[in-house]
N, C-alpha and C positions, 0 to 999 in steps of 0.2 A: 704590659710591655713598655719599655722605655720609648719615648717618641723618637722617631727617625727623622733627622733634620738634615737637609742638604743646603749647602751654601755654594753659590756660583758667583765667583768674585775674583779679584786680584790678590796676589800674595804680597804681604808686607814683610820685608826682611827684618825690619825693626821690631816686629811682633805686636805692635800696638793697634793695628787696624787690619782691614781686609780679612782674608780667610783665617788668619791667625786669631784675630779678635772674635770672629764668628764662632770658631770651634771652642775657644775658651768660654764664650758665653753659653753655648750649647751645653758644655760640660757642667758649668755652674748651675744650670737648670736641670741637671740630671738626665740629659738626653744623649742619644747616640748621634754624633756628628759625622757627616760625610762632606767631601769637598770636590768641586770642579774648579780647577785653576784656569782662569781666563787670561791672566797676564802675570808677568813677574816684574816686581819693582825692586830697585836698589834704593832704599830709603832709611832714614833715621829720624830722630825727633825734630830735625831742622829742615830737611830737604828731601826731595825725590831726585836721585842722581841719574837714574836710567829706568826705562820701561821697555819690556819686551813682550809684545802681544803673542799669545798662543794662537796657532792657526785655527780657524773656525772648525775645520774637520776634526781636530783633536779635542776641542771643547765639546763638540757634538758627541764624539766617541766616549768621553768621560760621562756625560749625562746618560747615554744609553747604557753604559756598563753598570752604573749605580741603579738606575730606575728599573732596568729589566730584571735585576736580581734582588736587590734589597728593598727597593721602594722608598717612599718618603711620606711622612705625615705632615710636613710643611717644607716649603722651599723659600730661601732668602736669596735675592739677587742683588749683588753689589756692583763693583766696578767692571764695566764692559767698555772697552776702548773704542771700538769701531762699529760701523753699521753692519759689516759682514758678520762679526761675532754676535751682535745683537740679534740678527735675523736667524743665525744658527741656533741660538738659545731658544728663541721664540718658537722656531719650528719643532725642535725636539720636545719642548714642554707641551706644545699643542698635541703632539702625538701621544706622549706618555700620560698626560693628565686629563685627556678628553674623557668626559663622563664621570670624573671624580670630583670630590669636594675638597681636594688638597689645597690649603691656602698658600698663596704666593705673596711674599712681602718684597716690594721693590724699593730699594734705596738708590735713587738716581744720582750716583756719585759722579760729580763733574770736576771738582777741584779738591786737591789734598789740603789738609790743615795748614801746610806750609805755603799754600798759594799756587802750587804747581798744578797745571791742567792735567786731568786724567781721562777726559772724554773729548774725542775729536768733535769739531764743530759740525761736520757732516753726519755725525751719529745721533745728534739730538732728535732729528726728525724720525729716524728709525726707532729710537727708544719710545717716542710718543706713539708712533703708528703701530709698532709690533709688540711691545712689551706692556704698555699701559692697559690694553684691553684684556690681557691675561692676568693682571695683578688683582689680588684681593685688596691690598693696601699699598699705597705709595707714600713714602716718607720724606718729602723734600724739605730742605732748609729754605730760608728766604731767598737767597740768590738762585737756587735751583728752581723754586716755584716761579720766580719771575722769568727765568730763562725758558721754562717749559710752557708758560702761558702767554708771555709777552705783556703781562700786566704788572703794575706796581704792587708790592706786598709789604711795604714798610710798616704801615699801621695795621691794627687788628681788623678793622673793617675792610681795608683793602686786601688783607691776607685772606679773609673769608671769601671775598668775591673771586679771588684768584683760585682758591681751593675749589670753589663751585665750578669754575670753568674746567679745572683739571678733572674733577669728579664726573663731568659730563662724558668723559672718554671711557668710563666704566668703573674704575676702582674707588674704594673709600680713600680718603686723603687725610694724612696727618701732617698739617702745616706746622712745622716746628718753629718755635720763637726764639731760639738761642741767639740768633744774629740780630734781633731787634734791640732797641735801646731800653734802658730802665732797669730797675732793681728787681722787678717781677718778670719772670719768664712765663709766657702764655703759649701753650701748645693747643692747637685747634684740630679736633678730629671731626671730619665731616663724613657721616655714614648714612646712606639711604635718606638723605634730606634732613637728618638730625645733626645737631652740632653739640659736641661734647667739649667743654673747656677745662683744661688742666692748667693750674697755676701753681707756681712755687718760687721761693726766693732764689735769686741768681747766686750761683756758687762762683766765687772769685778764685780761680785756679788756672794754672798753666797746663794742668793735666787734662787736656781735651782731645788728644790724638785718638782717633778711632771711636769717638762718641756716637757718631751717626751709625757706624757699622754695629756697634754694641747694642744700641737701642733697637734697631731693626731686627737684629738677631734675637734679642730677648722677646720681642713681640712674636716673631716666628716660633720661638720655643714654646711660648704660652698658647699660641693658637694650635700648635701641633699637639699640645697636651689637652686640648678640648675647651679652652677658655673662650668666652665670647669676646668680640673685638674690643669694646670699650674697657672691659676689665683687663684684657691682655695689655692694652696700651698703658693704662694706669699703672699696672704692676711693673711693666718694663721701664717706665719713667722713674719709678721709685728705685728699682734696681740700679739703673744708671747713675742716679744721684748718689746712691751709697757707694758705688764703685769710684766715682769721681772724688767724693769726700775722703775716701780711704786711700787714694792714689799715693804711690811712693815714687821717689826719684829713682831713675834707672841709670846706672853708670854715671857718665859725665855729660849726659844729654842736656843741651842748653835750649832746646826748642819746646815744642808741645809734647809733653810726656804722656804716657799711656795711663789708663785707669786700672784699678785693681779688680779684675774680673772675679776673683775668688775671695773677696772680702768677707762674705757671709760664712766662709769655712774657717776663718782664722781662729775662732774660739776653740773649735774642736781640734785643730792642729796643735795649738799651744797648750790647751788644758786637758785634752784627751776626751774620748767619747763619754757622753753622759755628764760632762761638767756643766 
């Protein structure tokens, strides 16, 4: 069976991040994608113009509808704006996933690539208290890691200490290094007291919109297919780097462009099956 993957996140009208990026990533990994829309955004490559939060009861109803009938082999959680929505999501997942081993990947989206805030200040505490204990893996970038822990994370040693503090709340932690300085990007995975270090050369590109969404969704897809966590993270990082390197300009967008989620399929599209 194809893995059944559920994303609970915000919608990106520009198609590069959020639920749209998640579903593209799921499809690129050969999985069946399902979605729970937690917020609507009006955005493009340059800015977020407006955000409309979906009522918590509607978010909960979407989760119930999907998990009571179709089920899921992995869940990815992205943008959730408010404490009320966060608590609704946590409550429904506790009900539906209790007693299962379904992995949950939490991408604690706080700020859009354009710099626009996507998580209310009063929701950070709810995210830490209600969602972190449910997560198999949390994937913060450096600013998110600092905000969640109150600790500095600029250097690699500091980042590891902050990741350990976050892991104490329950989940494995992938402390992403894309926001750090230097030509080498270092991502640190802390799992059960073990540290896995993933390094790669920095890609100099403006096609970075939705990279966090894409990475966390790729990890969820691989976990849903049965991969162990370190292998899933490594494969997802490689997938994202390929998608960033193959990214294409979209229209007349002048900001942070999207990645090419289907770059691995291009050869078969152009040359035909078996080429």
